[in-house]
PDB file of N, CA, C and O in Angstrom:
ATOM      1  N   MET A   1       6.087 -20.706  76.708  1.00  0.00           N
ATOM      2  CA  MET A   1       6.913 -21.292  77.655  1.00  0.00           C
ATOM      3  C   MET A   1       8.118 -21.389  77.559  1.00  0.00           C
ATOM      4  O   MET A   1       8.428 -22.245  76.730  1.00  0.00           O
ATOM      5  N   LEU A   2       9.290 -20.702  78.220  1.00  0.00           N
ATOM      6  CA  LEU A   2      10.442 -20.629  78.235  1.00  0.00           C
ATOM      7  C   LEU A   2      11.104 -21.749  79.292  1.00  0.00           C
ATOM      8  O   LEU A   2      10.535 -22.188  80.292  1.00  0.00           O
ATOM      9  N   VAL A   3      12.115 -22.017  78.940  1.00  0.00           N
ATOM     10  CA  VAL A   3      12.674 -23.167  79.342  1.00  0.00           C
ATOM     11  C   VAL A   3      14.202 -22.599  80.057  1.00  0.00           C
ATOM     12  O   VAL A   3      14.994 -22.048  79.292  1.00  0.00           O
ATOM     13  N   ARG A   4      14.564 -22.749  81.481  1.00  0.00           N
ATOM     14  CA  ARG A   4      15.776 -22.525  81.744  1.00  0.00           C
ATOM     15  C   ARG A   4      16.660 -23.163  81.776  1.00  0.00           C
ATOM     16  O   ARG A   4      16.627 -24.390  81.880  1.00  0.00           O
ATOM     17  N   MET A   5      17.692 -22.450  81.690  1.00  0.00           N
ATOM     18  CA  MET A   5      18.907 -22.819  81.514  1.00  0.00           C
ATOM     19  C   MET A   5      19.943 -23.224  82.211  1.00  0.00           C
ATOM     20  O   MET A   5      20.927 -22.484  82.209  1.00  0.00           O
ATOM     21  N   ALA A   6      19.995 -24.459  82.962  1.00  0.00           N
ATOM     22  CA  ALA A   6      21.202 -24.607  83.976  1.00  0.00           C
ATOM     23  C   ALA A   6      22.210 -23.747  83.659  1.00  0.00           C
ATOM     24  O   ALA A   6      22.050 -22.674  84.241  1.00  0.00           O
ATOM     25  N   SER A   7      23.003 -23.773  83.101  1.00  0.00           N
ATOM     26  CA  SER A   7      24.733 -23.265  83.074  1.00  0.00           C
ATOM     27  C   SER A   7      24.904 -22.200  83.061  1.00  0.00           C
ATOM     28  O   SER A   7      26.028 -21.946  83.492  1.00  0.00           O
ATOM     29  N   ASN A   8      24.104 -20.953  82.645  1.00  0.00           N
ATOM     30  CA  ASN A   8      23.942 -19.484  82.680  1.00  0.00           C
ATOM     31  C   ASN A   8      22.731 -19.006  83.356  1.00  0.00           C
ATOM     32  O   ASN A   8      22.882 -17.887  83.846  1.00  0.00           O
ATOM     33  N   GLN A   9      21.997 -19.339  83.464  1.00  0.00           N
ATOM     34  CA  GLN A   9      20.328 -19.170  84.310  1.00  0.00           C
ATOM     35  C   GLN A   9      19.252 -18.304  83.279  1.00  0.00           C
ATOM     36  O   GLN A   9      18.180 -17.807  83.626  1.00  0.00           O
ATOM     37  N   GLN A  10      19.931 -18.273  81.761  1.00  0.00           N
ATOM     38  CA  GLN A  10      19.366 -17.722  80.660  1.00  0.00           C
ATOM     39  C   GLN A  10      17.797 -18.598  80.430  1.00  0.00           C
ATOM     40  O   GLN A  10      17.516 -19.749  80.764  1.00  0.00           O
ATOM     41  N   THR A  11      17.165 -17.824  79.912  1.00  0.00           N
ATOM     42  CA  THR A  11      15.820 -18.259  79.233  1.00  0.00           C
ATOM     43  C   THR A  11      15.921 -18.892  78.082  1.00  0.00           C
ATOM     44  O   THR A  11      17.060 -18.574  77.738  1.00  0.00           O
ATOM     45  N   ARG A  12      15.451 -19.653  77.158  1.00  0.00           N
ATOM     46  CA  ARG A  12      15.318 -19.626  75.846  1.00  0.00           C
ATOM     47  C   ARG A  12      13.597 -19.918  75.090  1.00  0.00           C
ATOM     48  O   ARG A  12      12.972 -20.851  75.596  1.00  0.00           O
ATOM     49  N   PRO A  13      13.061 -19.314  74.199  1.00  0.00           N
ATOM     50  CA  PRO A  13      11.831 -19.748  73.672  1.00  0.00           C
ATOM     51  C   PRO A  13      11.592 -21.548  74.069  1.00  0.00           C
ATOM     52  O   PRO A  13      12.293 -22.517  74.361  1.00  0.00           O
ATOM     53  N   GLY A  14      10.290 -21.253  73.877  1.00  0.00           N
ATOM     54  CA  GLY A  14      10.147 -23.001  74.118  1.00  0.00           C
ATOM     55  C   GLY A  14       9.430 -23.761  72.764  1.00  0.00           C
ATOM     56  O   GLY A  14       9.204 -23.174  71.706  1.00  0.00           O
ATOM     57  N   ILE A  15       9.179 -24.933  72.982  1.00  0.00           N
ATOM     58  CA  ILE A  15       8.264 -25.584  71.345  1.00  0.00           C
ATOM     59  C   ILE A  15       7.112 -24.317  71.108  1.00  0.00           C
ATOM     60  O   ILE A  15       6.448 -23.651  71.902  1.00  0.00           O
ATOM     61  N   SER A  16       7.220 -24.333  69.635  1.00  0.00           N
ATOM     62  CA  SER A  16       6.099 -23.407  69.004  1.00  0.00           C
ATOM     63  C   SER A  16       6.170 -21.489  69.201  1.00  0.00           C
ATOM     64  O   SER A  16       5.332 -20.637  68.909  1.00  0.00           O
ATOM     65  N   GLU A  17       7.685 -21.356  69.874  1.00  0.00           N
ATOM     66  CA  GLU A  17       7.543 -20.053  70.166  1.00  0.00           C
ATOM     67  C   GLU A  17       8.229 -19.190  69.107  1.00  0.00           C
ATOM     68  O   GLU A  17       9.202 -19.860  68.764  1.00  0.00           O
ATOM     69  N   LEU A  18       8.224 -17.953  68.353  1.00  0.00           N
ATOM     70  CA  LEU A  18       9.403 -17.616  67.559  1.00  0.00           C
ATOM     71  C   LEU A  18      10.578 -17.430  68.922  1.00  0.00           C
ATOM     72  O   LEU A  18      10.495 -17.172  70.122  1.00  0.00           O
ATOM     73  N   ALA A  19      11.991 -17.814  67.652  1.00  0.00           N
ATOM     74  CA  ALA A  19      13.215 -17.401  68.336  1.00  0.00           C
ATOM     75  C   ALA A  19      14.231 -16.829  67.397  1.00  0.00           C
ATOM     76  O   ALA A  19      13.898 -16.498  66.259  1.00  0.00           O
ATOM     77  N   LYS A  20      15.694 -16.676  67.914  1.00  0.00           N
ATOM     78  CA  LYS A  20      16.007 -16.400  67.165  1.00  0.00           C
ATOM     79  C   LYS A  20      17.580 -17.065  66.911  1.00  0.00           C
ATOM     80  O   LYS A  20      18.358 -17.120  67.863  1.00  0.00           O
ATOM     81  N   ASP A  21      17.970 -17.550  65.588  1.00  0.00           N
ATOM     82  CA  ASP A  21      19.394 -18.019  66.068  1.00  0.00           C
ATOM     83  C   ASP A  21      20.592 -18.064  65.626  1.00  0.00           C
ATOM     84  O   ASP A  21      21.081 -18.699  64.691  1.00  0.00           O
ATOM     85  N   THR A  22      21.364 -16.799  66.925  1.00  0.00           N
ATOM     86  CA  THR A  22      21.834 -16.145  66.692  1.00  0.00           C
ATOM     87  C   THR A  22      22.821 -16.302  65.780  1.00  0.00           C
ATOM     88  O   THR A  22      23.167 -15.520  64.895  1.00  0.00           O
ATOM     89  N   ALA A  23      23.331 -17.571  66.114  1.00  0.00           N
ATOM     90  CA  ALA A  23      24.861 -18.086  64.632  1.00  0.00           C
ATOM     91  C   ALA A  23      24.223 -17.787  63.246  1.00  0.00           C
ATOM     92  O   ALA A  23      25.066 -17.097  62.673  1.00  0.00           O
ATOM     93  N   THR A  24      23.148 -17.961  62.412  1.00  0.00           N
ATOM     94  CA  THR A  24      23.256 -17.667  61.665  1.00  0.00           C
ATOM     95  C   THR A  24      21.730 -16.330  61.171  1.00  0.00           C
ATOM     96  O   THR A  24      21.278 -16.179  60.036  1.00  0.00           O
ATOM     97  N   GLY A  25      21.180 -15.420  62.719  1.00  0.00           N
ATOM     98  CA  GLY A  25      21.112 -14.562  62.449  1.00  0.00           C
ATOM     99  C   GLY A  25      20.136 -14.470  61.866  1.00  0.00           C
ATOM    100  O   GLY A  25      19.732 -13.452  61.305  1.00  0.00           O
ATOM    101  N   ARG A  26      19.249 -16.230  61.939  1.00  0.00           N
ATOM    102  CA  ARG A  26      17.787 -15.986  61.812  1.00  0.00           C
ATOM    103  C   ARG A  26      15.971 -16.098  62.258  1.00  0.00           C
ATOM    104  O   ARG A  26      15.875 -16.009  63.482  1.00  0.00           O
ATOM    105  N   ILE A  27      15.443 -16.161  61.999  1.00  0.00           N
ATOM    106  CA  ILE A  27      13.907 -15.971  62.836  1.00  0.00           C
ATOM    107  C   ILE A  27      13.634 -16.863  62.958  1.00  0.00           C
ATOM    108  O   ILE A  27      14.566 -17.292  62.278  1.00  0.00           O
ATOM    109  N   GLY A  28      12.965 -18.016  63.335  1.00  0.00           N
ATOM    110  CA  GLY A  28      12.055 -18.945  63.232  1.00  0.00           C
ATOM    111  C   GLY A  28      11.500 -19.331  64.110  1.00  0.00           C
ATOM    112  O   GLY A  28      11.717 -18.623  65.094  1.00  0.00           O
ATOM    113  N   VAL A  29      10.532 -20.524  64.397  1.00  0.00           N
ATOM    114  CA  VAL A  29       9.632 -21.135  64.668  1.00  0.00           C
ATOM    115  C   VAL A  29      10.460 -22.438  65.781  1.00  0.00           C
ATOM    116  O   VAL A  29      10.934 -23.373  65.136  1.00  0.00           O
ATOM    117  N   VAL A  30      10.624 -22.517  67.217  1.00  0.00           N
ATOM    118  CA  VAL A  30      11.240 -23.755  67.618  1.00  0.00           C
ATOM    119  C   VAL A  30       9.640 -24.637  67.575  1.00  0.00           C
ATOM    120  O   VAL A  30       8.542 -24.435  68.094  1.00  0.00           O
ATOM    121  N   MET A  31      10.274 -25.805  66.559  1.00  0.00           N
ATOM    122  CA  MET A  31       9.902 -27.156  66.177  1.00  0.00           C
ATOM    123  C   MET A  31      10.037 -27.910  67.534  1.00  0.00           C
ATOM    124  O   MET A  31       9.076 -28.245  68.226  1.00  0.00           O
ATOM    125  N   ALA A  32      11.065 -28.087  67.767  1.00  0.00           N
ATOM    126  CA  ALA A  32      11.605 -29.639  68.743  1.00  0.00           C
ATOM    127  C   ALA A  32      12.874 -29.441  69.410  1.00  0.00           C
ATOM    128  O   ALA A  32      13.269 -28.279  69.508  1.00  0.00           O
ATOM    129  N   GLU A  33      13.437 -30.185  69.789  1.00  0.00           N
ATOM    130  CA  GLU A  33      14.677 -30.122  70.993  1.00  0.00           C
ATOM    131  C   GLU A  33      14.749 -31.768  70.162  1.00  0.00           C
ATOM    132  O   GLU A  33      13.643 -32.271  70.358  1.00  0.00           O
ATOM    133  N   VAL A  34      15.486 -32.586  69.469  1.00  0.00           N
ATOM    134  CA  VAL A  34      16.487 -33.311  69.197  1.00  0.00           C
ATOM    135  C   VAL A  34      17.826 -33.846  70.140  1.00  0.00           C
ATOM    136  O   VAL A  34      18.709 -33.094  69.728  1.00  0.00           O
ATOM    137  N   GLY A  35      18.304 -34.511  70.919  1.00  0.00           N
ATOM    138  CA  GLY A  35      19.591 -34.592  71.111  1.00  0.00           C
ATOM    139  C   GLY A  35      20.165 -33.329  71.802  1.00  0.00           C
ATOM    140  O   GLY A  35      19.699 -32.690  72.746  1.00  0.00           O
ATOM    141  N   ALA A  36      21.755 -33.059  70.797  1.00  0.00           N
ATOM    142  CA  ALA A  36      21.888 -31.539  71.431  1.00  0.00           C
ATOM    143  C   ALA A  36      21.388 -30.828  69.945  1.00  0.00           C
ATOM    144  O   ALA A  36      22.102 -30.203  69.161  1.00  0.00           O
ATOM    145  N   ARG A  37      20.613 -30.989  69.880  1.00  0.00           N
ATOM    146  CA  ARG A  37      19.970 -29.672  68.823  1.00  0.00           C
ATOM    147  C   ARG A  37      19.070 -29.140  69.200  1.00  0.00           C
ATOM    148  O   ARG A  37      18.426 -29.697  70.089  1.00  0.00           O
ATOM    149  N   VAL A  38      18.607 -27.769  68.670  1.00  0.00           N
ATOM    150  CA  VAL A  38      16.901 -27.661  68.624  1.00  0.00           C
ATOM    151  C   VAL A  38      16.989 -26.986  67.019  1.00  0.00           C
ATOM    152  O   VAL A  38      17.815 -26.305  66.411  1.00  0.00           O
ATOM    153  N   GLN A  39      15.244 -27.767  66.619  1.00  0.00           N
ATOM    154  CA  GLN A  39      14.840 -27.835  65.600  1.00  0.00           C
ATOM    155  C   GLN A  39      13.835 -26.451  65.293  1.00  0.00           C
ATOM    156  O   GLN A  39      12.725 -26.141  65.726  1.00  0.00           O
ATOM    157  N   MET A  40      14.951 -25.665  64.164  1.00  0.00           N
ATOM    158  CA  MET A  40      13.871 -24.628  63.810  1.00  0.00           C
ATOM    159  C   MET A  40      13.221 -24.383  62.738  1.00  0.00           C
ATOM    160  O   MET A  40      13.482 -25.142  61.805  1.00  0.00           O
ATOM    161  N   ARG A  41      12.335 -23.449  62.518  1.00  0.00           N
ATOM    162  CA  ARG A  41      11.327 -24.121  60.842  1.00  0.00           C
ATOM    163  C   ARG A  41      10.899 -22.643  60.650  1.00  0.00           C
ATOM    164  O   ARG A  41      10.289 -22.047  61.537  1.00  0.00           O
ATOM    165  N   PRO A  42      11.307 -21.942  59.214  1.00  0.00           N
ATOM    166  CA  PRO A  42      11.337 -20.442  59.008  1.00  0.00           C
ATOM    167  C   PRO A  42       9.673 -19.881  59.253  1.00  0.00           C
ATOM    168  O   PRO A  42       8.617 -20.455  58.989  1.00  0.00           O
ATOM    169  N   VAL A  43       9.880 -18.798  59.743  1.00  0.00           N
ATOM    170  CA  VAL A  43       8.253 -18.036  60.241  1.00  0.00           C
ATOM    171  C   VAL A  43       7.363 -18.506  58.608  1.00  0.00           C
ATOM    172  O   VAL A  43       6.161 -18.709  58.435  1.00  0.00           O
ATOM    173  N   GLY A  44       8.057 -18.538  58.005  1.00  0.00           N
ATOM    174  CA  GLY A  44       6.725 -18.425  56.480  1.00  0.00           C
ATOM    175  C   GLY A  44       6.952 -19.647  56.292  1.00  0.00           C
ATOM    176  O   GLY A  44       7.159 -19.518  55.085  1.00  0.00           O
ATOM    177  N   GLY A  45       7.085 -20.688  56.457  1.00  0.00           N
ATOM    178  CA  GLY A  45       7.777 -22.096  56.378  1.00  0.00           C
ATOM    179  C   GLY A  45       8.429 -22.331  55.936  1.00  0.00           C
ATOM    180  O   GLY A  45       9.283 -21.516  55.588  1.00  0.00           O
ATOM    181  N   GLY A  46       8.505 -23.905  55.568  1.00  0.00           N
ATOM    182  CA  GLY A  46      10.056 -24.289  54.443  1.00  0.00           C
ATOM    183  C   GLY A  46      10.474 -25.459  55.697  1.00  0.00           C
ATOM    184  O   GLY A  46       9.940 -26.128  56.581  1.00  0.00           O
ATOM    185  N   ILE A  47      12.159 -25.110  54.931  1.00  0.00           N
ATOM    186  CA  ILE A  47      12.355 -26.391  55.818  1.00  0.00           C
ATOM    187  C   ILE A  47      13.199 -26.468  56.821  1.00  0.00           C
ATOM    188  O   ILE A  47      14.278 -25.907  56.633  1.00  0.00           O
ATOM    189  N   GLU A  48      13.005 -27.090  58.019  1.00  0.00           N
ATOM    190  CA  GLU A  48      13.784 -26.845  59.139  1.00  0.00           C
ATOM    191  C   GLU A  48      15.606 -26.814  59.072  1.00  0.00           C
ATOM    192  O   GLU A  48      16.381 -27.107  58.162  1.00  0.00           O
ATOM    193  N   TRP A  49      15.894 -26.176  60.885  1.00  0.00           N
ATOM    194  CA  TRP A  49      16.766 -26.100  60.774  1.00  0.00           C
ATOM    195  C   TRP A  49      17.569 -26.752  61.354  1.00  0.00           C
ATOM    196  O   TRP A  49      16.788 -27.597  61.790  1.00  0.00           O
ATOM    197  N   ASP A  50      18.816 -27.145  61.836  1.00  0.00           N
ATOM    198  CA  ASP A  50      19.384 -27.232  63.432  1.00  0.00           C
ATOM    199  C   ASP A  50      19.804 -26.070  63.701  1.00  0.00           C
ATOM    200  O   ASP A  50      20.315 -25.287  62.900  1.00  0.00           O
ATOM    201  N   ALA A  51      19.572 -25.869  65.056  1.00  0.00           N
ATOM    202  CA  ALA A  51      20.805 -25.162  65.769  1.00  0.00           C
ATOM    203  C   ALA A  51      21.369 -25.516  67.276  1.00  0.00           C
ATOM    204  O   ALA A  51      21.465 -26.640  67.768  1.00  0.00           O
ATOM    205  N   MET A  52      21.632 -24.559  67.729  1.00  0.00           N
ATOM    206  CA  MET A  52      22.660 -25.492  68.459  1.00  0.00           C
ATOM    207  C   MET A  52      22.061 -24.844  70.102  1.00  0.00           C
ATOM    208  O   MET A  52      22.172 -23.704  70.553  1.00  0.00           O
ATOM    209  N   PRO A  53      21.472 -25.969  70.663  1.00  0.00           N
ATOM    210  CA  PRO A  53      20.733 -24.735  72.167  1.00  0.00           C
ATOM    211  C   PRO A  53      21.613 -23.243  72.992  1.00  0.00           C
ATOM    212  O   PRO A  53      20.734 -22.702  73.662  1.00  0.00           O
ATOM    213  N   ASP A  54      22.406 -22.774  73.093  1.00  0.00           N
ATOM    214  CA  ASP A  54      23.259 -22.478  73.029  1.00  0.00           C
ATOM    215  C   ASP A  54      22.530 -20.686  72.683  1.00  0.00           C
ATOM    216  O   ASP A  54      22.303 -19.780  73.484  1.00  0.00           O
ATOM    217  N   ASP A  55      22.320 -20.749  71.068  1.00  0.00           N
ATOM    218  CA  ASP A  55      22.634 -19.922  70.044  1.00  0.00           C
ATOM    219  C   ASP A  55      21.289 -19.459  69.540  1.00  0.00           C
ATOM    220  O   ASP A  55      21.009 -18.627  68.676  1.00  0.00           O
ATOM    221  N   VAL A  56      19.947 -20.802  70.901  1.00  0.00           N
ATOM    222  CA  VAL A  56      18.508 -19.768  70.422  1.00  0.00           C
ATOM    223  C   VAL A  56      17.866 -19.088  71.489  1.00  0.00           C
ATOM    224  O   VAL A  56      17.670 -19.550  72.613  1.00  0.00           O
ATOM    225  N   VAL A  57      17.504 -17.799  71.009  1.00  0.00           N
ATOM    226  CA  VAL A  57      17.160 -16.926  72.290  1.00  0.00           C
ATOM    227  C   VAL A  57      16.233 -16.018  72.109  1.00  0.00           C
ATOM    228  O   VAL A  57      16.302 -15.656  70.934  1.00  0.00           O
ATOM    229  N   ALA A  58      15.217 -15.341  72.792  1.00  0.00           N
ATOM    230  CA  ALA A  58      14.092 -15.090  72.617  1.00  0.00           C
ATOM    231  C   ALA A  58      14.540 -13.450  71.741  1.00  0.00           C
ATOM    232  O   ALA A  58      15.258 -12.535  72.144  1.00  0.00           O
ATOM    233  N   PRO A  59      13.878 -13.577  70.618  1.00  0.00           N
ATOM    234  CA  PRO A  59      13.829 -12.484  69.502  1.00  0.00           C
ATOM    235  C   PRO A  59      13.996 -11.271  70.251  1.00  0.00           C
ATOM    236  O   PRO A  59      13.367 -11.166  71.304  1.00  0.00           O
ATOM    237  N   PRO A  60      14.874 -10.176  69.809  1.00  0.00           N
ATOM    238  CA  PRO A  60      14.785  -8.552  70.062  1.00  0.00           C
ATOM    239  C   PRO A  60      13.170  -8.085  69.687  1.00  0.00           C
ATOM    240  O   PRO A  60      12.592  -8.564  68.712  1.00  0.00           O
ATOM    241  N   ALA A  61      12.638  -7.255  70.446  1.00  0.00           N
ATOM    242  CA  ALA A  61      10.995  -7.046  70.049  1.00  0.00           C
ATOM    243  C   ALA A  61      10.815  -6.558  68.464  1.00  0.00           C
ATOM    244  O   ALA A  61       9.845  -6.839  67.761  1.00  0.00           O
ATOM    245  N   ARG A  62      11.580  -6.031  68.198  1.00  0.00           N
ATOM    246  CA  ARG A  62      11.278  -5.365  66.589  1.00  0.00           C
ATOM    247  C   ARG A  62      11.452  -6.814  66.120  1.00  0.00           C
ATOM    248  O   ARG A  62      10.443  -7.285  65.594  1.00  0.00           O
ATOM    249  N   GLU A  63      11.917  -7.166  66.155  1.00  0.00           N
ATOM    250  CA  GLU A  63      12.918  -8.271  65.286  1.00  0.00           C
ATOM    251  C   GLU A  63      11.052  -9.537  65.248  1.00  0.00           C
ATOM    252  O   GLU A  63      10.420 -10.153  64.390  1.00  0.00           O
ATOM    253  N   GLU A  64      10.952  -9.298  66.634  1.00  0.00           N
ATOM    254  CA  GLU A  64       9.371 -10.049  66.652  1.00  0.00           C
ATOM    255  C   GLU A  64       8.103  -9.528  66.106  1.00  0.00           C
ATOM    256  O   GLU A  64       7.175 -10.023  65.467  1.00  0.00           O
ATOM    257  N   LEU A  65       8.344  -8.515  66.512  1.00  0.00           N
ATOM    258  CA  LEU A  65       7.611  -7.652  65.210  1.00  0.00           C
ATOM    259  C   LEU A  65       7.527  -7.436  64.035  1.00  0.00           C
ATOM    260  O   LEU A  65       6.456  -7.119  63.516  1.00  0.00           O
ATOM    261  N   SER A  66       8.620  -7.561  63.383  1.00  0.00           N
ATOM    262  CA  SER A  66       8.408  -7.836  62.252  1.00  0.00           C
ATOM    263  C   SER A  66       8.324  -9.332  61.795  1.00  0.00           C
ATOM    264  O   SER A  66       7.914  -9.544  60.654  1.00  0.00           O
ATOM    265  N   ALA A  67       8.665 -10.348  62.564  1.00  0.00           N
ATOM    266  CA  ALA A  67       8.207 -12.058  61.975  1.00  0.00           C
ATOM    267  C   ALA A  67       7.107 -11.619  62.266  1.00  0.00           C
ATOM    268  O   ALA A  67       6.497 -11.305  61.244  1.00  0.00           O
ATOM    269  N   ARG A  68       6.243 -11.346  63.671  1.00  0.00           N
ATOM    270  CA  ARG A  68       5.392 -11.719  63.661  1.00  0.00           C
ATOM    271  C   ARG A  68       3.794 -10.840  62.644  1.00  0.00           C
ATOM    272  O   ARG A  68       2.638 -11.249  62.751  1.00  0.00           O
ATOM    273  N   LEU A  69       4.262  -9.550  61.693  1.00  0.00           N
ATOM    274  CA  LEU A  69       3.990  -9.106  60.518  1.00  0.00           C
ATOM    275  C   LEU A  69       4.360  -9.897  59.422  1.00  0.00           C
ATOM    276  O   LEU A  69       3.471  -9.634  58.613  1.00  0.00           O
ATOM    277  N   ALA A  70       5.223 -10.819  58.808  1.00  0.00           N
ATOM    278  CA  ALA A  70       5.257 -11.291  57.874  1.00  0.00           C
ATOM    279  C   ALA A  70       4.183 -12.788  57.903  1.00  0.00           C
ATOM    280  O   ALA A  70       3.664 -13.320  56.922  1.00  0.00           O
ATOM    281  N   ILE A  71       4.087 -13.171  59.206  1.00  0.00           N
ATOM    282  CA  ILE A  71       3.548 -14.200  59.487  1.00  0.00           C
ATOM    283  C   ILE A  71       1.941 -13.281  59.002  1.00  0.00           C
ATOM    284  O   ILE A  71       1.192 -13.704  58.122  1.00  0.00           O
ATOM    285  N   LYS A  72       1.734 -12.231  59.656  1.00  0.00           N
ATOM    286  CA  LYS A  72       0.427 -12.098  59.417  1.00  0.00           C
ATOM    287  C   LYS A  72      -0.202 -11.741  58.204  1.00  0.00           C
ATOM    288  O   LYS A  72      -1.378 -11.791  57.845  1.00  0.00           O
ATOM    289  N   ASN A  73       0.705 -11.418  57.720  1.00  0.00           N
ATOM    290  CA  ASN A  73       0.730 -11.032  55.999  1.00  0.00           C
ATOM    291  C   ASN A  73       0.592 -12.222  54.776  1.00  0.00           C
ATOM    292  O   ASN A  73      -0.097 -12.276  53.757  1.00  0.00           O
ATOM    293  N   GLY A  74       1.382 -12.951  55.259  1.00  0.00           N
ATOM    294  CA  GLY A  74       1.403 -14.559  55.146  1.00  0.00           C
ATOM    295  C   GLY A  74       0.194 -15.317  54.660  1.00  0.00           C
ATOM    296  O   GLY A  74      -0.137 -15.908  53.632  1.00  0.00           O
ATOM    297  N   ASN A  75      -0.468 -14.970  56.169  1.00  0.00           N
ATOM    298  CA  ASN A  75      -1.867 -15.535  56.091  1.00  0.00           C
ATOM    299  C   ASN A  75      -3.676 -14.874  55.690  1.00  0.00           C
ATOM    300  O   ASN A  75      -4.777 -15.339  55.395  1.00  0.00           O
ATOM    301  N   SER A  76      -3.151 -13.790  55.881  1.00  0.00           N
ATOM    302  CA  SER A  76      -4.179 -12.931  54.208  1.00  0.00           C
ATOM    303  C   SER A  76      -3.698 -12.866  53.399  1.00  0.00           C
ATOM    304  O   SER A  76      -4.655 -12.598  52.674  1.00  0.00           O
ATOM    305  N   ARG A  77      -2.660 -12.884  52.586  1.00  0.00           N
ATOM    306  CA  ARG A  77      -2.315 -13.628  50.904  1.00  0.00           C
ATOM    307  C   ARG A  77      -2.624 -15.002  50.701  1.00  0.00           C
ATOM    308  O   ARG A  77      -2.722 -15.527  49.592  1.00  0.00           O
ATOM    309  N   GLY A  78      -2.756 -15.502  51.658  1.00  0.00           N
ATOM    310  CA  GLY A  78      -3.014 -17.561  51.462  1.00  0.00           C
ATOM    311  C   GLY A  78      -4.580 -17.479  51.220  1.00  0.00           C
ATOM    312  O   GLY A  78      -5.184 -18.375  50.631  1.00  0.00           O
ATOM    313  N   GLY A  79      -5.316 -16.113  51.816  1.00  0.00           N
ATOM    314  CA  GLY A  79      -7.031 -15.955  52.559  1.00  0.00           C
ATOM    315  C   GLY A  79      -7.320 -17.000  53.943  1.00  0.00           C
ATOM    316  O   GLY A  79      -8.437 -17.388  54.284  1.00  0.00           O
ATOM    317  N   LEU A  80      -6.717 -17.157  54.262  1.00  0.00           N
ATOM    318  CA  LEU A  80      -6.871 -17.727  55.886  1.00  0.00           C
ATOM    319  C   LEU A  80      -7.058 -16.270  56.763  1.00  0.00           C
ATOM    320  O   LEU A  80      -7.198 -16.299  57.986  1.00  0.00           O
TER     321      LEU A  80
END
């Protein structure tokens, strides 16, 4: 699910989708939108961080592929 932003008609990833926080360069999963912030969690799990909505974008294809591969590798090591 992509969320349409009214200000510049860009779309950003919705809840449970991979996204890039351009302010930090980190790739994560969108967990929620709380107030004026987007909460994101690292791909491999861990502590969530807050991002500004305008900084949350769909990751470039190469970075998304790398993140999905990291998730898959993590699942195979964990016995899932």
